[in-house]
C-alpha positions in Angstrom: -151.4 -201.3 8.2 -151.7 -201.0 4.8 -153.9 -198.2 5.3 -151.4 -196.5 7.6 -148.7 -197.3 4.9 -150.7 -195.8 2.3 -151.3 -192.7 3.6 -147.7 -192.0 4.3 -147.3 -193.2 7.8 -145.2 -195.9 9.2 -146.5 -198.9 10.5 -145.5 -202.6 11.9 -148.0 -205.7 12.6 -146.6 -208.3 15.0 -148.7 -211.5 15.8 -148.7 -212.8 19.3 -150.8 -214.5 22.4 -151.3 -211.9 24.6 -151.0 -214.8 27.5 -147.5 -215.8 26.8 -145.2 -213.8 28.7 -142.5 -214.3 26.1 -144.5 -213.4 23.7 -145.1 -210.1 25.2 -141.5 -209.6 25.9 -141.1 -210.4 22.0 -143.1 -208.1 20.6 -142.1 -205.5 22.7 -138.5 -206.0 22.1 -140.0 -205.8 18.5 -141.5 -202.4 18.7 -138.3 -200.5 20.4 -136.2 -202.4 17.2 -138.7 -200.8 14.7 -139.3 -197.5 16.5 -137.0 -197.0 18.9 -139.3 -196.3 21.6 -142.4 -196.5 22.7 -145.0 -193.8 23.7 -148.2 -195.0 23.4 -150.0 -198.3 25.3 -153.4 -199.2 24.2 -154.9 -202.3 26.3 -157.7 -203.3 24.0 -157.5 -206.9 24.5 -160.9 -208.3 26.0 -164.7 -209.4 25.4 -166.9 -212.2 26.5 -169.3 -214.6 25.3 -172.9 -214.5 26.2 -174.0 -213.9 29.6 -175.4 -216.1 32.2 -176.7 -215.8 36.0 -174.0 -215.1 38.4 -175.2 -218.4 40.3 -174.3 -220.4 36.9 -170.9 -219.5 36.2 -168.2 -222.2 37.0 -164.9 -221.6 38.3 -163.4 -222.0 34.9 -165.3 -219.6 33.5 -164.5 -216.9 36.3 -161.0 -217.5 35.7 -161.0 -217.3 31.9 -163.1 -213.6 31.9 -160.5 -212.5 34.5 -157.3 -213.5 32.4 -158.8 -212.5 29.4 -159.9 -209.2 30.3 -157.4 -208.4 33.0 -154.1 -210.3 32.5 -153.2 -209.1 29.1 -153.5 -205.1 30.0 -150.7 -206.4 33.2 -148.6 -208.2 31.0 -148.2 -205.6 28.3 -148.3 -202.6 31.1 -145.7 -204.5 33.2 -142.9 -204.6 30.1 -143.7 -201.2 28.6 -143.8 -199.3 31.5 -140.1 -199.6 32.3 -138.9 -198.5 28.6 -141.4 -195.2 29.1 -140.3 -194.7 32.8 -136.3 -194.8 31.6 -137.4 -192.0 28.7 -139.3 -190.1 31.7 -142.4 -189.8 29.4 -145.9 -192.1 27.8 -149.2 -192.5 27.5 -151.2 -195.9 28.7 -154.8 -196.4 27.8 -156.9 -199.2 29.3 -160.0 -200.0 27.4 -162.8 -201.1 30.3 -166.3 -201.6 30.1 -169.2 -199.1 31.2 -171.1 -202.5 33.1 -167.7 -201.8 35.4 -169.5 -198.8 36.0 -173.3 -199.7 36.5 -173.2 -203.3 36.3 -175.4 -205.2 33.9 -177.4 -208.5 34.1 -175.5 -211.9 33.5 -171.9 -210.3 33.5 -170.8 -210.3 36.6 -167.5 -212.1 35.8 -167.1 -209.9 32.5 -168.0 -206.7 35.1 -166.0 -207.9 37.8 -162.9 -208.1 35.5 -163.4 -204.8 33.6 -163.8 -203.2 37.4 -160.5 -204.5 38.1 -158.8 -203.2 35.4 -160.1 -199.9 36.6 -158.5 -200.5 39.8 -155.4 -201.3 38.2 -155.1 -198.1 36.2 -155.5 -196.1 39.5 -153.0 -197.8 41.3 -150.4 -197.8 38.2 -151.1 -193.8 37.5 -150.0 -193.3 41.0 -146.9 -195.2 40.5 -146.1 -194.0 36.8 -146.8 -190.2 37.6 -143.5 -189.3 38.8 -141.8 -190.5 35.5 -144.4 -188.5 33.9 -146.4 -191.5 32.2 -149.9 -190.8 32.1 -152.4 -193.9 32.7 -155.8 -193.4 32.3 -158.8 -195.8 31.7 -162.3 -195.5 29.2 -165.2 -197.8 30.2 -166.8 -198.4 27.0 -170.4 -198.0 26.3 -172.5 -200.4 24.0 -171.0 -198.9 21.1 -172.8 -200.1 17.5 -170.3 -202.3 15.5 -171.3 -205.8 13.5 -170.6 -207.8 16.7 -173.3 -205.7 18.7 -175.4 -206.1 16.2 -175.1 -210.0 16.1 -176.0 -210.1 20.4 -178.6 -207.0 20.7 -182.0 -207.0 19.8 -183.7 -203.9 18.2 -185.4 -203.9 21.4 -182.5 -203.9 23.3 -180.9 -201.3 21.2 -183.8 -199.0 21.6 -183.9 -199.0 25.3 -180.3 -198.1 25.2 -181.0 -195.1 22.9 -184.0 -194.5 25.4 -181.2 -194.2 28.5 -178.9 -192.2 26.9 -179.3 -188.4 27.2 -177.8 -187.6 24.3 -180.1 -189.9 22.4 -178.2 -192.0 20.4 -176.0 -195.4 21.0 -171.9 -195.1 20.6 -169.8 -195.1 17.4 -166.2 -196.5 17.3 -165.4 -192.9 16.5 -167.0 -191.5 19.8 -164.3 -194.4 21.7 -161.2 -193.7 19.2 -161.6 -189.9 19.8 -161.5 -190.1 23.5 -158.5 -192.4 22.9 -156.6 -190.2 20.9 -157.5 -187.4 23.5 -155.8 -189.3 26.0 -153.0 -189.9 24.5 -152.4 -186.6 22.7 -150.6 -183.2 24.2 -153.7 -182.1 25.4 -154.4 -184.6 28.1 -150.8 -183.9 29.9 -152.4 -183.4 32.8 -155.1 -186.1 33.0 -154.2 -189.1 34.8 -155.7 -192.0 37.0 -159.1 -191.0 35.5 -161.9 -192.7 34.5 -162.9 -191.2 30.9 -166.4 -191.9 29.6 -167.7 -191.3 26.3 -170.8 -192.5 27.3 -173.5 -189.9 25.9 -174.2 -189.1 29.6 -175.6 -192.1 30.3 -173.8 -193.0 33.1 -172.5 -189.5 35.0 -169.0 -190.1 37.0 -168.4 -187.0 39.8 
């Protein structure tokens, strides 16, 4: 927030629990009060812990991963979309995972939740299109972040590089630039799409 303000922009920080519907409603209203309208929604809540074999996943863990990676996007989109519908414009970007496309070892609960986000995106995109609201999803690949460096070994990183045609793993800017494109006027004719900045590792038709 301070960085945006220091560059001459306007920014507000709102704290909320994404799993509390009343918190979601409050933050949307605070945003409308501060800015008058909502043009862009990026649903980026999600994640998980070190994985486990699918037969070892408990009911509680399954429910937790579905809630953490799917419910937040549902709550936020449900609350924001009516305002975009009234103004006949808006851009919604959901952040999924490459595991939703190609699967992965020890992450059946996580991959399932993120795949659900893709289905959610394409369905909402159809309903939103008559109101000129674009809805797309980015299946984020393995990305070079401090968190990734804590969980992935050098061997795992090297294997990821070997499997990626462009010869490197993603950096945060690769994902951020894809988001920037999808929320810009340049993407006005793009909706319901899986847009994957993955260096060619998984080529989608």
